[in-house]
C-alpha positions in Angstrom: 58.8 93.5 93.9 57.2 91.7 91.2 59.7 89.8 88.7 59.2 86.9 86.7 62.2 84.1 87.0 63.2 84.3 83.7 63.9 87.9 83.9 65.6 87.1 87.2 67.8 84.9 85.6 68.8 87.3 82.7 69.3 90.4 84.7 70.6 89.3 87.9 73.3 86.7 87.2 75.0 88.8 84.6 75.7 91.1 87.3 79.1 91.1 88.5 81.0 93.0 90.9 80.2 96.6 89.8 81.5 99.9 91.4 81.8 103.2 90.3 85.0 103.6 92.1 86.6 101.0 90.8 89.6 102.3 91.4 89.1 101.7 95.3 88.2 97.9 94.6 91.5 96.3 93.3 90.7 92.8 93.8 87.5 93.0 91.9 89.1 95.1 88.9 92.3 93.1 88.6 93.8 90.3 90.6 97.2 92.1 89.2 96.7 94.8 91.8 97.4 92.2 94.6 100.6 93.7 96.9 100.5 96.8 94.7 101.0 99.2 97.1 103.6 100.8 99.5 103.3 99.4 103.0 103.1 96.3 105.1 99.5 95.6 104.0 96.4 97.1 102.6 92.8 96.6 103.6 89.9 97.9 101.4 86.0 98.0 101.6 83.3 98.9 99.5 79.5 99.3 100.2 76.9 100.4 97.1 73.4 100.9 97.0 72.1 100.6 93.1 68.6 101.8 92.2 67.1 102.4 95.7 64.2 103.6 94.2 63.4 100.5 93.0 63.0 98.3 96.2 66.3 97.4 97.3 67.4 96.3 93.6 71.0 95.6 94.4 73.3 96.2 97.3 76.6 95.5 97.1 79.5 95.1 99.4 83.3 93.7 99.6 86.3 93.9 101.8 89.9 92.8 101.0 93.0 92.5 102.5 96.5 92.0 100.7 100.4 92.0 101.7 103.8 91.6 101.0 105.8 88.1 101.3 108.9 86.9 101.4 110.6 90.5 100.9 113.9 89.5 102.4 114.2 86.7 99.4 113.4 88.5 96.4 115.1 91.2 94.5 114.7 95.0 96.0 112.9 96.1 93.1 110.4 93.2 93.1 107.1 92.9 94.9 105.3 89.3 95.8 101.8 90.0 97.2 98.9 87.8 98.2 95.6 88.8 99.3 92.1 87.5 100.7 89.0 89.3 99.3 85.0 88.6 100.2 81.8 89.8 98.5 78.2 90.0 99.0 75.5 91.1 96.5 71.9 90.9 97.5 68.8 92.0 95.0 65.3 91.8 94.2 64.7 92.9 97.7 66.8 90.4 99.4 65.2 87.1 97.4 68.8 86.4 95.8 71.9 86.2 97.9 75.3 85.9 96.1 78.4 85.7 97.8 82.0 84.6 97.1 85.5 84.3 98.9 89.0 84.8 96.8 92.7 83.9 97.2 94.9 85.9 95.0 98.5 86.4 94.3 100.6 88.8 92.0 104.0 89.2 91.6 105.5 92.4 90.4 108.9 92.3 88.6 111.2 95.3 88.6 112.1 96.6 84.9 114.5 98.9 86.5 117.1 99.2 89.2 114.8 101.3 91.7 111.7 99.5 90.7 109.6 102.5 89.2 108.8 100.4 86.3 107.2 97.0 87.0 105.2 94.4 85.1 103.1 92.0 87.3 101.3 89.1 86.4 98.1 88.2 89.2 96.0 85.0 89.6 92.9 84.7 92.0 90.4 81.6 92.6 87.4 82.5 94.0 84.7 79.9 95.7 81.1 81.4 95.0 77.8 80.6 96.3 74.0 82.1 95.6 70.9 81.5 97.1 67.6 82.4 95.7 64.6 82.6 98.1 61.7 81.7 95.8 59.1 82.2 98.5 59.7 86.0 98.1 59.4 86.4 94.5 56.0 86.9 92.4 56.0 85.6 88.8 54.1 86.4 85.7 51.2 84.0 86.3 50.1 85.4 89.2 49.2 88.8 87.9 45.4 89.6 88.3 43.4 92.5 87.7 44.2 93.2 91.5 48.0 93.0 91.2 49.9 89.8 92.0 47.2 87.5 94.1 47.0 84.8 91.8 49.0 81.1 92.2 51.9 80.3 90.5 52.4 77.1 88.6 56.1 77.4 89.0 57.1 73.8 90.3 59.9 75.5 92.5 57.9 78.5 94.0 58.8 78.3 97.7 61.9 76.6 97.7 65.6 77.8 98.3 67.7 77.2 95.5 71.2 77.0 95.4 74.1 76.7 93.7 78.1 77.1 94.0 81.2 76.9 92.0 84.8 77.4 91.9 86.1 80.5 89.2 89.3 81.2 88.3 90.5 84.8 87.3 93.9 86.7 86.1 95.5 89.7 85.2 98.1 91.9 84.1 99.5 95.4 85.4 102.2 97.7 84.2 103.2 100.9 86.3 105.4 103.3 85.5 106.9 106.6 87.3 109.8 109.2 86.2 110.3 110.6 90.0 108.3 110.3 93.4 105.6 112.3 92.3 104.0 110.9 89.7 102.5 107.4 88.5 100.9 105.8 85.3 99.9 102.3 84.9 97.8 100.3 82.2 96.0 96.7 82.9 93.9 94.0 81.5 91.9 91.4 83.7 89.8 88.3 82.7 87.3 87.1 85.1 85.9 83.7 85.0 88.3 81.9 82.7 87.1 78.5 83.4 83.3 79.4 82.3 81.9 77.9 85.4 78.2 77.2 85.1 75.3 77.5 88.0 72.9 74.7 88.4 69.6 75.3 90.2 66.9 72.8 88.8 66.9 70.8 85.8 65.4 73.5 83.9 67.7 76.6 85.1 71.4 75.7 84.5 73.5 79.0 83.4 77.2 79.3 82.1 78.9 82.4 83.3 80.5 84.2 80.5 84.1 85.8 80.8 84.4 89.1 81.9 87.5 91.1 80.2 88.4 94.3 81.4 90.8 97.2 80.2 92.2 99.9 82.8 94.4 102.9 82.7 95.3 105.8 85.1 97.5 108.2 86.6 98.4 111.0 88.3 101.0 114.1 88.1 101.3 117.2 90.0 100.1 120.5 88.5 101.1 123.0 91.4 102.3 123.4 94.4 99.6 121.8 96.5 97.5 120.1 93.7 98.1 116.8 91.8 95.5 115.7 89.0 94.3 111.9 89.2 92.7 110.5 85.9 91.5 106.9 85.5 89.0 104.9 82.6 88.2 101.4 81.9 86.3 99.5 79.7 85.0 96.1 80.2 82.8 93.5 78.6 80.9 90.5 79.1 78.2 88.3 77.4 77.6 91.1 74.9 77.2 93.6 77.6 79.6 96.8 77.7 80.7 99.6 80.3 82.9 102.5 80.0 84.1 104.6 82.5 86.2 107.8 82.1 87.0 110.6 84.5 89.5 111.9 87.1 90.0 114.3 90.3 91.9 117.3 91.8 94.0 116.7 94.9 94.4 119.5 97.2 97.0 118.8 99.9 96.9 121.0 103.3 100.4 120.5 104.6 102.5 118.8 101.6 106.0 118.8 103.3 104.2 116.4 106.3 104.9 112.6 106.1 101.5 111.9 106.0 99.7 115.1 104.7 96.0 115.8 104.3 94.8 115.9 101.1 90.8 116.5 99.6 90.1 115.2 96.5 87.2 116.6 94.0 86.4 115.3 91.0 84.1 113.0 88.6 83.6 110.2 86.6 81.1 109.3 83.6 80.1 106.1 82.6 79.2 106.5 78.8 75.9 106.8 78.0 74.4 106.1 81.4 75.3 108.1 84.5 77.3 110.9 85.9 79.2 110.0 88.7 80.3 113.1 91.3 83.3 112.2 94.0 84.7 113.3 96.7 87.7 111.9 98.9 89.9 112.5 101.9 93.3 111.4 102.9 94.4 111.4 106.5 97.2 109.5 108.0 96.8 106.1 106.7 93.5 106.2 105.4 91.8 107.5 102.4 87.7 107.2 102.5 85.6 108.3 99.2 81.9 109.1 98.6 80.3 109.0 95.0 76.8 109.3 93.7 75.6 107.9 90.3 73.1 110.2 88.6 71.5 108.3 85.8 71.4 110.1 82.5 70.0 107.1 80.4 66.5 106.0 80.1 66.8 104.4 82.9 66.3 107.7 84.5 62.7 107.7 84.9 62.4 104.3 86.8 65.4 105.5 89.3 64.1 109.3 89.4 67.9 110.0 88.1 69.2 108.1 91.3 71.5 105.5 90.2 73.1 104.8 93.7 75.5 105.9 96.3 78.6 104.4 96.8 81.3 104.5 100.0 84.9 103.0 99.9 87.6 103.2 102.3 91.1 102.1 102.2 93.9 101.5 105.0 97.4 101.1 104.0 99.8 100.6 107.0 103.3 102.6 106.7 106.3 101.8 108.1 110.0 103.3 108.2 110.7 100.1 106.0 108.4 101.1 103.4 110.4 101.6 99.9 108.5 105.2 99.0 107.8 103.7 95.2 104.7 105.8 93.6 101.9 103.2 93.4 98.4 103.6 91.3 95.6 105.4 93.3 92.8 106.2 90.9 
């Protein structure tokens, strides 16, 4: 993959975690989601291969686990959660490798006796690391009539550039239910509050701009075995904007069982960029999801309308002590 260093800096370092199934990656969406589930602990994993026709442009994966603490020392209608998360992103055919590790916590304060209405605040600390193997890159001054066969004058060519920093993120989340069968939520998160800087060479220092995200969603029954889920978000960072909106219908095969099996069919739209069909499956304590970005913007020529495939997995360990309070799903 041919790419000059200046374009690499402008394009790749602006790439924050980017999942079409944002609702299945709670720790990268809002630290206030930490502990916001009904069960003992939650494990979530996501994988995304973006623009596969452009020589492994972006391959992204993340995994997280969160759990409740001090259950018997805080009010019954409150939740206190702690979580750990890891993230990796490889781009430019593996020339650029980025990873981070996060510790987050959130406290959800019950606003009513049963905890059906809660207001949560979350904070997250992250250690990030980036490696750039310049021997895998080609540069503008290498271009000849025979391709990128010339010799670059870049002094860092062949070196491995490294950068690391500590990041601070935070968020708010409000959730509400009127009964056991519905839930509605709205939240806001801010990542890179401390505006960390990445240092690679004396002439390559970059400040990471804050990313603000507003998101909301909910679900409610529309029939004996069907439930409508909907969600959306708006995110902005350094002049770049992203807006997604959509939903899915849940079909439950055995609604009277303690752990019913459900199928989800739906779609989301990334405004002016991609149409994203989605299919999901709930069974026992597991939920799996598959989505596929179909480019509708000007990028569809280069990507052949293939934005990327994405897989998600969520496991929530339920027990007899679960409170049964509805929580966000999408």
